[in-house]
N, C-alpha and C positions, 0 to 999 in steps of 0.2 A: 509276559506280564510281570511287573515288578513284584507283586504280591507273591507269586509262585517262586520267584528267585529268592526273595527274602526268607521264605519258609524253609529253605534248604539250610539256613544258618540261624538257629534260635537266637544267638547273641545279636546278629545283625537285625533280625526281625524286631527284637526289643528296642534296639537303638533307633530304628527308623519309625516305629509306631508307638512306642511308649508302653507296650504290653507284650506279654509272652504269647506264643502261638496258641497255647491252651486257652488263655483269657480271650484272645481274639476270636477263637472258634466259638466260645460261649457267647460272646457279644454279637457275633455274626447272625445268629438266629433271631435275636431281638431286633437288630438293625434291619435284617431282611424283611421282617414283618412290618416294621415302621416305614421302611422305604416303599414297600408295595402298597400299604394302606394310604400313604401320602400321595403316591403317584396315581392312585385310582381317582383322586379328586383334584389334584393340582398338576401342572406342568413343572418341568425342572426349573423354570424361571420364577416359580411361585405364583403364577397366575392360575386361576381356577379353570379346569377343563370345561369346555362347552361342547355339547354334542355327545354322541354315544361312543366315539372312538376311544378304546381303552389303551393304556400304556403298554408298549412292547419294547423290550430291550433287544436291540439288533446286534448281530455278531460284529458289525463294523462300527459300533458305538465307540465314542472316545474312551470310555472305561466300560468294557464289555461284560463285566460280571459284578455282582453285588459285593463280592469279596474285594475286588479291585477298587471299587468305590469307597468301601470302608477303609481300606489301606490308604487311599489317597487322603481321605478326611483326617485320619489319625496322624499320618505323617505331617500333614499341614499343621495340625494343632500342636504336635510335639516339637517340630523343627521350626515352625513359623518362617518358612523359606521365602526368598524372593520368587516371584512367578517364574523367572528364567530358570531357576534351579528345578522347580516342579516340572516345567516344560521338558527339561533335559532328562530328569529322572523317569518320568512316565511316557516319554517319547510322544508328546502331543504338541500341537501348535500353540503359540502365545494366545491367540484369540480364544481357543478352546479352554485353555487354563483360566483365562480371565472369566469366562462364562461359568466355569465350574466353581471358582472361588467366590465370585460376586453374585451370580444369579442362581445359587444353589440353595440348599436347605441346611438347617442346623438344629441342634437341640441343646438343652441345658442339663447339666449333671450336678448332683449334690452327693458328696462323699463324706464319710466320717473321718476323724483323725486317724483311725485304724485302717483307712483306705477301703472301707466297705461302701459299695455304691448304695446310696439310700434312695435316690430318685433319679429317673431319666425322663425328661419331658417328652411330649410328642414332638415329632419333627415339624418345624415351621419354616417358612420362607426365610432365606438368608438375610433379607433386608430388615427383618423384625428386630427391634432393639432388645438387648438382653433383659433390661428392666421390664419391658412389656411381657416377656416370657414369664418372668418371675411373678408379675402381677396376675397373670392369667392362671399359672399352673402351680405355683408354690403354696404349700400349706405348712409353714414352719411352726412347730410348737413353741410356746413360751419357755423361758429358761434354757434356751438353745443358743450356742455361740456359732455364728456364721461368718466364715472368712469368704469374702467375695471380691472379685475384680472391680475396677472402676466403671466397667460397662453397666454395673448394677447401681450406680450412683442414685441415691434417693430411695432405694428399696430398703425399707426398715420397718418390718412388722412389729406390732406391739409385743413387748416382753422378750424380744430377741436381741442379744448382744451382737452388734455388727463390727467385724474387724475388716478394715478395708484400706488399701493404699490411699494416701492423700492425693487429691486431684490438684494439679498445679493451676492456680488462678492465673488468668491472663495478665501478663506484665509483672508478675510477682514471682520471686524465687522461693523454692521450698527451703526451710531451715535444714541444718545437718541432721537434727533429730527426726524431722519428717522424712528426709531421704533414707535414713537408716531404717525407720519403721517400714517404709515402702519396700525396701530390699528384703527385710525379714518377712513381711506379709506376702509378697509375690513369691519369694522362695518357698514358703510353706504351701501356698496354693499350687504352684507348679510341681513341687516335689510330691505332694500327695496325689495330684492328678496323674503324674507319670508313673506312680507305683501301682495304680489301679489297673 
């Protein structure tokens, strides 16, 4: 398993997941709880379980441990690779990777400028839009400055300062100033997330 191989080299582990082994280990217990709670009620494809059959993680599963699943998700978020690269890295088939990436689950994270995790949403089906997660789960206090990606377009609670990259309108080019702001904003979002 890649997770176990990466653990042998702390520097490589951080490069592949965006967090240290120690942070990963702390995050793992929260992820395991959320993973198990979600799968009690939903299938991996986000559909509600019907019947009494409970979720079981089989030894021959594509990603056979919760740690491996968390490593897969973090490396996907950190590296944003092509599916072919993830297929090769985790030694899985293209179809399996597609299902894991597109029919999987996600959550939203809010961190401070000091890289302290302030909020982690419940796990939701991967097809749910980021703004819908924010509408359901966020409770941002007024006089707060929130840097957010374009997936949250339209999320703007009262009294909160929103810092967000410009979304390119169809058929219109962004100005040099807008492009520079996008680079600065995305760099800040990515840098702070990768430090957590």
